[in-house]
N, C-alpha and C positions, 0 to 999 in steps of 0.2 A: 506493500500499498505505501501510496506517496505521501511523502512529508508534507501537510496543506501551508506551514509557516514556511517552509523554503521556494524558492523560486521553481519552477516544471523547465526540465529542459526544452531548448527551443527544438518543434519539430521542423521547421521552416527557419534558416540562417533570415530570410528575408521579412521575418516576423518579426524581430529585433532590431531592425533600423529603424532609425526617423524618417528616413527619405520615402519613407513607406508610406504610399497613400492609403485611405480606409477602402476604397475601391480595389487595391491592389491583396492586402490583408483579407477582406471577403472573398478575394477569385482564387487565393491560395488555401485559406481554409473555411468554405461555406459553410461547413456544418457548426463551425464554432460561433454564437452569435458574437456580435460588438455592442458591447455596451454604452462606450461611449466613444466620441468620434476625437479628433483634430489635437488639440491643444491637453488636453484632458486624458487621451490617452497616451499620448508621447510624455507626460508628467509622473501617471501612474506607473508605466514603463522605467524610466528611468529612475525615480526616487524608489521604487521595489527594488530593483535591482542593485541598488546603492546601499539598502540597507538589510538586501538577503532576507526580504520576505516576499510568498508567493505573489505575483499581480493579480492572480485571479481571486487572491482572497482579499486584498485588496479592492478590487472591481466592487466586490459580491458586499463588502462593506458600505463603500461609499454609494451602491446602489439604494441598500437597506437605509440608510443614514439621512443622505441627502438628494437622493436619486439624480446626482452630478450638478445639483447646483449651489454654486459655492457662493449664492447670497442666502441661503436656507437658515431660517434663526427657530428655531424649537420650542413651544410654550415655556421648556423648562430652561430655555436661554443657553442650550447647546447651537454653536454656529457652524456654520459652513460645509464644503466637502465632507469633511468626519465628524462634523457635529462636536467637537471640542467643546465642553466646557470652559468658562473663562478660567478660572481655578487652575483646570489641568493644561491647556494652553501658555497660561504663566507660569504655572511648572515646568514645561516644555520648553520656555523661552523664543515660542512662536507669536505671530499675530495672528489670529482665527479668522479675521476677514480677509487677509491674502492668499488667494487659492493656493500658491505654492509652498507657501510657511505651514497653511492647514495641513495640506496631504502631508507634507515633512514630519509634521510634531503628528499628526493620527497614526501614522506608519508606525515611526519610532514607540508610541505610547502603546500600540500592538504588539509591537516586537518586544517590548518590557514583558507587558502581560502575560506574551508567550514562554516568557524565559522565565518568568516564575512561577506559571501553574501548570506550564507543561502538554496539558491536552488543548484540545478547537473549545469546545464546550466552556470550561471552566476562561477560557484566555475571551472567550466573545461575553461572558456572563461581566466580566471584568472591565471591560467596553463597555458594555452597555451601563451596567448596575453601579458600574467602581468597585475596584478592589476590596473595598474594607465592606461589600456586602458579601462577595466570595468569600472570605475571610472569614466572617464573623457567622455563615451559613456553612463554611466548611467546606463550601462548594458550589454547586449553581444556585442562586436563591431561588426561592418558589414564587416570583415573582412574574405573573401572567405576561406581563408586556419582555422580560430579558426572556421569558422560556420562548413565546416565538418570533422573538429578535433572532434566537439561536436558531429554528428555525426555518426562520426565511433566509439567514445567511448560508446555512447550509443547503437549503432548495438552489439557492442561486450559484453557489460554489460546486455545487454539483452538475446543474446546468453548462457552466463553464470546463470541465472540466471532463467533459464524456467525450471520447474518442470522435 
């Protein structure tokens, strides 16, 4: 089984070049859905590779968190593509309103949670509900929102990783 925290090996070298257009990527891999286009996809690819996190996992989180809207703000105050809470963004030293910094900080936080918890469910639970909740419940908290969040991410992730 593939480790979902690490980048998948490229199936086609052209898929990893920033000069490859969306239509070329679709033509090379028509069965793999493209969630985002243009600059966002390039940012996800570059930052995921730089931090050693699966770009599919990042795409799934961005899809669930903001649907790729860099100006998204949740009712609870989470900001941007990766829906960083202001305190989390401050802790990470990023501007949550800047899409590039938001993505970089969100991926870094996701990687920190993966290192801390070691499995996908607890990592996603910590990203959604906070590490304090995961520690307090010694695993995935019994919050309906968090449990649905994990299911949603895994469903998207699985669809992205289909051969």
